[in-house]
N, C-alpha and C positions, 0 to 999 in steps of 0.2 A: 581579900588582898588582890591587887591587880596582877595581870600577867606580866612576866618579865619581858624585857626588850628582845632577848634572845629567842623567846617563844615565837615572836612575830617573824623573825628571820628563819626559824627552823621548822615550825609546824603549823602555824595559824593558817586557816583557809586563805587562799591567795588574795581574794578581794578584800578580806578583812586586814590582811597584812599590808597591802598596798595603801589602804585607807589610813592605817595607823602610821605608816612611814611617810606618805606623800602629802596628805592634807595639811599637817603642820608645816611642811616645807613650802607648800603653796601659800599658806597664810603668812609665813615668815618672809618670803620673797616680796609679798605685797607690802608688808611692814617696812622692808628695806627700801622699797620704792618711795614710800612716804618719807623715810629717813633722808633720802637723797634730796628731797624738796625742802626740808626744814631749814637748812642753812640759807638757801636762796630766799626763802620767805622772809626770814628775819633781817637779812642784809637788805632786802627790798624795802623794808620799813624805813631805812636810812635815806632812801631816795638819792643814792649816789651811783650813777651809771658805771663809773670806773671801778667801784668796789664790786658791783654785780658782775662786771666783765672779768675781774680778777678771779673770782671764785669759779666762774665758768671756764676760764682758761686753765684753771688748776684741776679740772676733772680728770685729765689723763694721769695725774699723780695717783689718784685713788685706784685707777685701773692697773697701774704698775704695781702698787703695793698689794692689791688683790691677787695679781698674777703670781707674785712671790709666795703669798700665803697659800694659794691653791697648789703651788708646787709641792708643798709639804702636806697640805690638807687633803687634796685629791689623791696624790701619790701615796702618802702615808695611810690615809683613811681606807682606801680600797685594799691595800696590802694587809692592814690590820683585820679587816673583815674576812679576807681569804684565810688568814692565819687562824681566826676564831673558828671558821668553818672546818678547818683541818685539825682542830684541837690544840693549836699551839698558842695558848693564852699568854704564857710568859714572854714569848718573843713579841707578841702584840704590844706588851708594855715597853719593851725595848724600842720598838718602832715609834710608839707614841712619845716616849721621852726624847728620842733623837729629833723627831719632828718639832717638838716643843722648844728645845734649846737651840736648834739650828734656826728656827724662825726668829728668835730673839737676836742671835749673833748676826745673821744676815741683815736683819732690820737695822741694827745699830751701825753696822759697817756701811750700809747703803746710805743712811742718814748723814754720816760723817763725810763720805765721799761726795755726795750731792751738794753739800754746803760749799765745797770748793768750786763747783761748776754751776752755781745757782744763776748767775747773771746770763751766761750763754743759754742755759736751759730755759729760762723764762722768755728769752727772745725767741727760742725755738717754738715755744707754746703760742707765740703771737702777741706778746705784750708790747705795747708802744709807750710813748712818753707819758701818757696819761695814766696808764695802768701798771707800769713796771714796778713802782714802789709797792703797791698793794699786792701784786702778784708774787713778788719776792717775799713779802711778809707771810703771805698765806702758804706759799710753797715751803719756806724754811721751817715753819712750825709743823707742817704735815710730814716733811722728811725726817726731822729730828724726832718726832713722835711716831714715825712710820712703823717701828717695831710693834706698836700696839695694834695697828691695822693688820699687819702681816700675821701676828700671833692670833688675833681674833678670827681671821678667815681660816687659819689652819685648825684652831681648836674646835670651831663650829663643826667642821667636817670630821674631826676625830671623835667628837661626841656622837655624831650620826653613824660612825663606823660600827657601833654595836646596836644600832637600831633605835637610839634614843632621840627620835625626831621631835617629840614634844619639848624636851629639854633644849634641843637646838633652837626651837622656835622661841622659847622663853628668853634665851640669851639675846636674840634679835630684838625682842620687845624691850628688854632692859636698855639696849643701845638707843632705841627711839625715845624712850622716856627720859633717860639721862641727857640725851642731846637737846631735847626741848627745854629742860630746866636750865642747862648751862648756856644755851643760846640766849635765853632771856637775860640771864645774869651777866654773861660776858659781853654780849653784843649791845644790848639795850641799856643795862644798868651801869656797867663799868666802862662802857664806850670803847671797848677794845676792837670793835668792828671786825675786819677780816682776820686779825690775829685771834680774836675771840671765837670766830667761826671755826677756824682750824683747831684751836684748843678744845673746843666743844667736841669735835670729831674724835680727837685723841682720847679725851676723858671718857666719852661714851664707849669707845672700844675697850678701854681699860676696865670699865664697869662690867662689860660682857665677859672679858677674860677672867675676872675674879669669880664670876658665877660659874663659868665653864670649868675652871680649875677646882672650885669647890665641889662641883658635881662629880668630876672624874676622880677626885681623891676621896670622896666620902660616900658617893652613891653608885658609882659605876660598878656594873656586874663583872667586867672583865679587865678594866684598865686601872683599878685602884692601886696606888703606889707607883704610877708611871714616872713621877718626877725624880725617883731615885735612880732612874736608868738614863744613860746617855750614849754609851758605846754601842756601835752597831757594825757588824761585819760589812766589808766593802760590797760583797755580792748582795747583801740585804739592802744596802743603801741604793744599789742599782735598781732594785725593785720599786723603790720610791720614785727615783728620778726618771725612769723610763716612761712612767705614766704621767708624773707631774710636769715634766718638761713640755708636754703638749699644751698645758695651760699657759705657760710662758709665751709660746707661739701664738695661741689664740688671742690672748689679751694684748700682746705687743702689736700684732697686726690689726687688732681692733682700733687702736689709736691711729695707725697709719691710714686705714680705710676711712675712718671718720673724717680725718683731715682732708683726704682726697675728695670725698663726697661733698664736703662743705665748700671746698675751694672751687670745684667744678660747678656746683649749684649756684654759687654767687654770680657766675658769668651770665646767668639767665634772669637775674633780678630777684628782689626780695620775695615776690609772690611764689617763686619756685622753692626758695629756701623755706618759707613758711609752710608750703604744701608738704614738703618732705618731713618737716617737724610734726605736723598734724598726723600724717599717715603713719609715721613711726610710733607716735603715742597711741594711736588706735590699735595697731597690731601688737603693741606690747602686752595687751591683756591676754590673748590666747598664748602668746609666747611664754609669759610668766607662768600661766597655768600648766602648760605642757612641761616647762622647765621644772616646776615643782614636782610634777609626776615622776619624771625620769630621774631627777636628782635624789628624790626621796627613796626611789626603788633601787638605787645602785647597791646599797648594803644587802638587799634581798638577793640581787643577782650574784654578788660576790660570795655571799655565804652559801647559796645553793650550788654555785660552781665549785667552790673549794671542798664542800662536803660531798661532791659527786652526786647530788640529787638532781639528775637531769630532768626528771618529770616535773619537779617544782620549778626549775629554771625555765622550761618551755612554757609552762602554764603562766608564769609571771610575764614572760615576754609577750605571749598572746594577749593577755589582759591589758597590758600597757599599750600595745599596738592599737587595740580597739578604742581605748580611752583617748589616746593622743590623736588618732585619726578622727574620732567623733568630735572632739572639742575644736580642733583646728579647722576641719572641713566645714562643719555646721556654722561656726563663727564666720568663716570666709564667705560662705554662700549668703548668709543673712546680711552681712554688712555690704556685700556687693549689690544685693538687690535693693538696699536702701541707702546706697552710697551718697546720694545728693543730700537727703535730710541729715545723714550722719555728719557730713562735712559742714552743713549749716549750723550744727551744734557748736562748732569751733570758730567759724568766721562767716561774715556775710559779704566778704570781698569776692566778687565774681571772678576776678583774675586768679585768685588763690584756689577757688573751687574748681575752675576749669583745669588748671594744672594738676590739682589734687585728684581728679577723677582717674587719670592714668596711673599716677604715682600710687594711689591707694590700691588699685587693682593689682599692680605689680607686687606691692608689699604684702597683700593678702595671700597671693600665691606663694610668695617667699616664706610666709609664716607657716604654711602647711609643710613645705620641704624642711624648714628649720626644726619643726617638732620631731619629725622622724629622724633627721640627722642627729639631733641631740640624743634620741633613744639609742641609735646605733653606737654613738660615741660612748654613752653610758655603759652599754653592754661590754664593749671592748675594754674600757677602763676597769670594770668590775672583774673581768676575766684575766686581767694582767696581760692583755694583748697590746704590747707597746707599739709594734709596727703599725697595726691598724688604727690605733688611737692617734699616732703621729700623722698618718695619711689624712685622716679626717680633719685634724687641726690645720694642716698645711693647706688643704683644699679650701676650707672655710676662711682661712686667714690670708695666706700668701697669694692664692689664685685670684682673689678679688682685685688685686692691684693691677696685673696685666689686663684682666677682663674689663675693668672700668676704664682704663686708659685707651684700650683699643676700641671699645664700643663708643666711647665719647668722641674719639677722633673721627670715626667713620659715620656714626649715626647721630651725633650731637646730643640733644636733650633726651631723645627717645632711647638712645644707647645708655645714657647715664641712668635713666629711670629703671631700665630692665637689667642693669649690670648685676645688682645684688640677687635678683631672682634667678638669673642664669647661673651665678656662682653657687647659690643654694641648691639649684636643680642638679648641678654637676656633683655636689657633695652628696645629695640624696641618692643619685645613681651609683656613685662610688660605694656608698654605704651598703646598698643592696648587693652589689657585686661581691663585697667582702663578707656580707652576712650569709651568702649562699654556702660557701665552703664551711663557715662556722657552724651553720645549722646541720649540714651534712655530717660533720664530725660529731656534733652534739647528738644527733639521732643514732649514730653508730658507736657512741661512748668512746670517742677517740680524741676528745679535746684534752690538751695537755694542761695540767695544773702546774703552773710555773712556781715551784717552791725551792728557792735557792739553798735552803738549809739541807735539803736531801741530796744524797749522792746520785740518786736516780729520779727521773720524773715520774709523776703519777698521772693517771688518766681519769678523765671524767666521763 
């Protein structure tokens, strides 16, 4: 019989625990990347530029729905793991039930509200006369079925909260498989086109939801029966929102920063826009790998923190630091050394390659900072450190806006290229400055375990 998921959080050798928790997450994120390309591929078979533009313009909707899902998934999931670490399994069920039902309620309300503002919203996305009809169709279906995306994002992280990383990955695979089947049926066979593409996303998310609910209700070690629970004390709700709200900030400003970057890049010609696109795709690989590492390890951090196992927490942090540093730095150095042949894999346009040399260099440095910043944020989330989590979210999201505007104004294209790197560098430094007192308290067993159910705080 295999080891329980709690075993990997509680007592498995650190390297073995990280492998169990993070490798499925790394694979799952890769599968999700494929999932994001599926709709575009099948719409592309129709050879209608306006339809392709419509689903591209609709990408921020997915980011919005993901942010709301992460509000309850990240906030609720990390709280559940801390509760499991401190032996409060029943309260973990209450948190899971609250997160489940609130995801549905908020999703339905958001869908209804957005239907009344659909026209101004799609204009804000950039729809013109040729794309507005398709963009409205695509957006309407996504918003009306948005509860499924929100709930899927939330449940995936609730499943991971007790260390069930493989099951989390299985749910992602189900989404991909169902999406492919329904894309073929709805887009190509039934000719529903962009409506079919959006319906396929909704159905794929519902399929994952069914799997996650089945797992939690029948196989979960700690959360079985969570659907019977909904009520949660206000102070316990605060534990969810103080961490989850940072996800709203990050995702919301991700949309703004993408729009800013795209609008400024267009001023310098399509070769610059294409170079940015190529560089971002190249650096996605190390970013996805490091993201899988620290996201997978968040339950390990949270459980060790709540159970006051400082030795295990420090060992996990050290191991993750080495792996994230190794992956991001080695990748950056290798790609930099072979940057010209790497760019030639994507284009033979010399103007694109010339612009891409500097852009790729900046993005590679940025990817190193990003890996460590993600680790710092994960530690703060897992430990219930709401203020530090918020600071990291604000720096990575909000700060980019004035940075890119100022650098673009004074330094033109060079400022635009390096704006993301500088922002990520500031986030990296801020993370280190906040990690120093965290580690000092950790070494002295003075970290506060924020458990709102207790009348007095505990220390780790």
